[in-house]
Backbone as CSV, one residue per row, in Angstrom:
resi,resn,N_x,N_y,N_z,CA_x,CA_y,CA_z,C_x,C_y,C_z
1,UNK,121.868,-5.077,-68.198,122.857,-4.043,-67.962,122.196,-2.677,-68.123
2,UNK,122.574,-1.764,-67.259,122.012,-0.421,-67.279,122.576,0.402,-68.436
3,UNK,121.860,1.448,-68.736,122.333,2.402,-69.720,122.759,3.664,-68.963
4,UNK,124.024,4.013,-69.063,124.554,5.178,-68.367,124.759,6.313,-69.363
5,UNK,124.649,7.574,-68.914,124.914,8.717,-69.795,126.354,8.694,-70.301
6,UNK,126.542,9.201,-71.498,127.867,9.177,-72.135,128.915,9.918,-71.309
7,UNK,128.567,11.062,-70.736,129.564,11.810,-69.965,129.938,11.077,-68.676
8,UNK,129.006,10.331,-68.101,129.309,9.546,-66.907,130.257,8.389,-67.251
9,UNK,130.012,7.718,-68.348,130.894,6.614,-68.740,132.280,7.137,-69.128
10,UNK,132.324,8.301,-69.779,133.603,8.906,-70.143,134.413,9.256,-68.886
11,UNK,133.724,9.813,-67.888,134.397,10.147,-66.638,134.923,8.887,-65.958
12,UNK,134.140,7.809,-65.996,134.596,6.559,-65.400,135.816,6.022,-66.140
13,UNK,135.823,6.141,-67.458,136.974,5.688,-68.237,138.217,6.515,-67.902
14,UNK,138.039,7.827,-67.721,139.162,8.677,-67.314,139.655,8.273,-65.926
15,UNK,138.720,7.964,-65.032,139.075,7.530,-63.678,139.911,6.252,-63.741
16,UNK,139.451,5.281,-64.537,140.170,4.011,-64.670,141.589,4.239,-65.203
17,UNK,141.711,5.079,-66.223,143.029,5.353,-66.815,143.939,6.049,-65.807
18,UNK,143.404,7.003,-65.073,144.191,7.719,-64.071,144.614,6.767,-62.958
19,UNK,143.730,5.882,-62.550,144.048,4.913,-61.502,145.198,3.997,-61.941
20,UNK,145.139,3.542,-63.202,146.221,2.701,-63.729,147.548,3.456,-63.759
21,UNK,147.509,4.729,-64.174,148.726,5.544,-64.207,149.298,5.710,-62.809
22,UNK,148.430,5.936,-61.832,148.884,6.109,-60.458,149.474,4.804,-59.914
23,UNK,148.911,3.688,-60.319,149.457,2.394,-59.888,150.859,2.177,-60.453
24,UNK,151.081,2.665,-61.667,152.394,2.523,-62.300,153.417,3.510,-61.735
25,UNK,152.937,4.681,-61.311,153.824,5.724,-60.786,153.268,6.254,-59.462
26,UNK,153.347,5.459,-58.399,152.779,5.898,-57.115,153.455,7.166,-56.591
27,UNK,152.673,7.901,-55.821,153.221,9.103,-55.204,153.089,10.357,-56.056
28,UNK,152.506,10.240,-57.231,152.356,11.405,-58.109,151.175,12.246,-57.639
29,UNK,151.459,13.399,-57.072,150.434,14.259,-56.497,149.389,14.671,-57.525
30,UNK,149.821,15.013,-58.733,148.855,15.469,-59.747,147.879,14.359,-60.123
31,UNK,148.341,13.114,-60.133,147.448,11.991,-60.443,146.472,11.736,-59.302
32,UNK,146.941,11.868,-58.064,146.043,11.688,-56.917,144.965,12.760,-56.913
33,UNK,145.355,13.982,-57.211,144.375,15.081,-57.253,143.370,14.868,-58.373
34,UNK,143.858,14.431,-59.527,142.940,14.165,-60.651,141.976,13.042,-60.292
35,UNK,142.458,11.997,-59.654,141.604,10.886,-59.239,140.534,11.364,-58.259
36,UNK,140.914,12.233,-57.351,139.968,12.785,-56.380,138.885,13.599,-57.089
37,UNK,139.288,14.463,-58.034,138.307,15.268,-58.783,137.367,14.376,-59.587
38,UNK,137.924,13.377,-60.265,137.091,12.476,-61.057,136.144,11.680,-60.160
39,UNK,136.601,11.275,-58.995,135.739,10.548,-58.061,134.550,11.409,-57.648
40,UNK,134.803,12.673,-57.397,133.720,13.591,-57.029,132.734,13.759,-58.180
41,UNK,133.263,13.914,-59.389,132.383,14.050,-60.561,131.527,12.803,-60.751
42,UNK,132.106,11.643,-60.507,131.344,10.401,-60.643,130.237,10.309,-59.598
43,UNK,130.597,10.545,-58.347,129.640,10.363,-57.264,128.513,11.389,-57.298
44,UNK,128.832,12.629,-57.657,127.831,13.694,-57.648,127.249,13.978,-59.028
45,UNK,127.377,13.067,-59.960,126.820,13.231,-61.307,125.295,13.320,-61.214
46,UNK,124.665,14.145,-62.036,123.198,14.274,-62.000,122.443,12.954,-62.212
47,UNK,123.053,11.989,-62.868,122.408,10.683,-63.070,121.989,10.058,-61.744
48,UNK,122.780,10.294,-60.707,122.503,9.690,-59.402,121.572,10.548,-58.543
49,UNK,121.099,11.661,-59.067,120.308,12.593,-58.261,119.055,11.942,-57.666
50,UNK,118.362,11.143,-58.455,117.123,10.529,-57.971,117.300,9.071,-57.592
51,UNK,118.453,8.521,-57.821,118.728,7.140,-57.430,120.173,7.048,-56.976
52,UNK,120.341,6.916,-55.688,121.704,6.811,-55.169,122.355,5.557,-55.703
53,UNK,123.631,5.636,-56.012,124.308,4.468,-56.570,124.427,3.342,-55.548
54,UNK,124.107,2.152,-55.994,124.304,0.984,-55.137,125.541,0.239,-55.652
55,UNK,126.046,-0.714,-54.893,127.265,-1.414,-55.329,127.142,-2.060,-56.713
56,UNK,125.978,-2.587,-57.044,125.812,-3.219,-58.358,125.932,-2.195,-59.480
57,UNK,125.384,-1.013,-59.285,125.466,0.029,-60.310,126.917,0.483,-60.504
58,UNK,127.655,0.655,-59.395,129.069,1.032,-59.497,129.845,-0.047,-60.230
59,UNK,129.570,-1.299,-59.915,130.273,-2.413,-60.546,130.022,-2.413,-62.053
60,UNK,128.769,-2.212,-62.451,128.442,-2.174,-63.887,129.128,-1.002,-64.575
61,UNK,129.127,0.155,-63.932,129.766,1.329,-64.527,131.261,1.100,-64.706
62,UNK,131.920,0.568,-63.689,133.361,0.317,-63.778,133.696,-0.763,-64.792
63,UNK,132.774,-1.697,-65.019,133.026,-2.821,-65.912,132.816,-2.471,-67.382
64,UNK,132.294,-1.301,-67.681,131.973,-0.961,-69.071,133.174,-0.999,-69.996
65,UNK,134.335,-0.617,-69.530,135.480,-0.529,-70.441,136.214,-1.857,-70.598
66,UNK,135.945,-2.810,-69.711,136.642,-4.093,-69.774,135.901,-5.068,-70.692
67,UNK,136.625,-5.862,-71.453,135.967,-6.889,-72.260,135.309,-7.928,-71.351
68,UNK,134.302,-8.597,-71.849,133.529,-9.562,-71.062,134.406,-10.679,-70.498
69,UNK,135.476,-11.020,-71.169,136.335,-12.109,-70.697,137.121,-11.710,-69.456
70,UNK,137.279,-10.410,-69.209,138.027,-9.949,-68.036,137.165,-9.826,-66.788
71,UNK,135.861,-9.975,-66.935,134.972,-9.788,-65.795,134.900,-11.051,-64.943
72,UNK,135.000,-10.884,-63.636,134.883,-12.049,-62.763,133.447,-12.536,-62.720
73,UNK,133.293,-13.806,-62.477,131.957,-14.380,-62.343,131.331,-13.872,-61.063
74,UNK,130.074,-13.505,-61.123,129.363,-13.062,-59.936,128.183,-13.975,-59.725
75,UNK,127.989,-14.358,-58.507,126.837,-15.214,-58.208,125.688,-14.324,-57.764
76,UNK,124.534,-14.535,-58.340,123.335,-13.771,-57.974,122.476,-14.656,-57.091
77,UNK,122.135,-14.150,-55.944,121.326,-14.923,-55.006,119.927,-14.404,-54.951
């Protein structure tokens, strides 16, 4: 598992929480705007400056807040 900067993981956790709130209360403009801002902060974070994020890196970053039992099995080929 990769080691991500603390501010990047914090932003991802905020993104996850905002996404859950939006799922519970769809149509909330302020939540959609916050999700958009957080998405931009995640994608353009300096951590990715020299290595563009690949799907595996995004998956690991998003999975940080979930307990191991909640993670789906992934097959590595």
